[in-house]
N, C-alpha and C positions, 0 to 999 in steps of 0.2 A: 303396197299395203303391208302392215306389220302383222305377222302371224302370231296370234295370242298364245297358241300352244308352244311355239318355238321360244317365246319370251319366258313362259313358265318353265320350260326345260332348262333354259340358261340360268334362271334364278335358282332352280333346284340344284343345278350343277355347282353354282357358287356356294350354296348352303352345304352341299356335300363336302366341298373342300374345307369349309369352316369346321365341319364335324371331324374330318380327318385330321385337321390341325389339333383339335381337342383330344383326339385319340393319342396323338404324339405327346401332348403336354399334360396328360392325366397324371394325377398324383398317386392314385391307387389303382390296383389291378381292375377292380370292379367298375370304377369310373371309366376306365378305358374300354371295358366291354360294353357298357351302356352307350358310350360315344360311338363305338363301332356299329352297334345295332342301329343307331340313329343315322349314321352315314350310309349303311346299306339300304335303309328304308328310303332315304332321300335320293340315293342313286337309282333305286328301282322306280321311284316316281319320275325322275328325269328320263329314264329309259321309256317309260310309258308315254310321257308327253312327246318324246322324240318319235316314237312309233306312230302316234296320232298325227304328228306333223308330216312325216314322210309317207304315211299311208301304207306302211310296210309291216307285215306281221312277223317277219323274221327278226326285226329289231326287238319286238316284244318277246319272242321266244328266247332270244339270247339274254335278254334282261331277266326273265324268269329263271332261267338255268343258272345265271351268274348269282342272282340274289339267293336262291336256294342253296347253292354251294357255299356262299359266304356265310349264311346263317348256320349251316352245318359246321363250318369251321369255328365260328364263335361259340356254338354249343360245346364242341369238343374242347376248346380252350377253357371254357368256364368250368369244366370238370376237374381241371388241374390248375388251380390258382398258383401264380408265380410269386406271390407275395407283394408287398408294397414297393413302390418305386422311390421311396424317400431317401 
């Protein structure tokens, strides 16, 4: 039987890779920051779904810690804009 939560985790993982591709191809600094926030959010969703699939709360704890750390890094980077990438 196909596990619905596992399929959702795989779909969110693919969407995360798409958002990471967008981070790399962003034309402006702020566009890259928005894409990074979207990628973090999608990756956190994938971690949540994987935690539900495995029935393991350690996966969820690791996801929360990684997402909060990534958000803090994005906030720190947003304070010091690097200019346009054109």
